[in-house]
Steps between C-alpha positions, in 0.01 A plus 500: 500500500371365164142548629574886549697547183244367247208730616746801513602431129128485399433820690794660304376385169157614582620856603701536180200417287271762648373754263663845505258724693674830451250769401456572134658841404241770458464729200683830524321789662253693300334215299124489522318318220559262217560483130423227245571508127608291214860546404559357145205262562613380851338595831704769683416595853633764744435762762420863473655804660333828420578864601450866411789630301753664724582781259165628358292377815207423272549197270514140599794268457454122516755216537370152399771269615544129481705334779661163547388348832322838566837666583751510204387740236512336151292725258364840554252694290478877584226733391581876540273808489158353524239783548311455840179442334316217317564463129696330232840634432753437206847396626817643340862414492682580830578874486480746786165679469248645729211431269571179299449164666819287434624164607792263522559133552804359674647160591685490842700271721383642842632850493723458194363596164562242229290619201275775377208539259332829382156552340479379141352805337430312185221321701342836617146373465565237766697720739218602750426518877154544629453625852148356560469585872656767712361549848626833639411404866637144528777576230421165330537475125430235234570484135592306191776517239630372176871578416771402260874544579822461290831405644765769565724276704439121494535351835562134380526343159175313561291815563294613217564819297135607543284467813123535445286538818135439426178503696682649798309571819627678820383617823692696764495779761680825482761544770715785606852492387 
């Protein structure tokens, strides 16, 4: 009996120590491309979702989102009303407009908003987005950005009052929404 019990115990311990082989959650639908920037001097990476504006059917909107474990949304940078042609554009404070590019930055806990930042207009020389590539056939886009945000609602006491995103680079592909 003892000769059978000891190997069974080792087998049980071995099975309990096996690595979890569950598949890693995938990014939400619609993300094609990546973003990398410096956020207050630290590397910040994420994924890109791009689409033609639903209302005006002309301009491009882009979400540049950072996820925890590629699944839970943590921080989101959104760029609205980018003209569908290459060029460098000034970014304004979030305000509904069909002609002005505007932006916001949010801190999230999955689908729960925790904090919000808006464009720091005093830093207007910095607040630009460049659409360097726009392929109308493949719908692929590439660009760069430098943006400064000021807190409107602080998510945690440890978060800064100002977020400066420098040397940002993104790539993506326009999807239908």
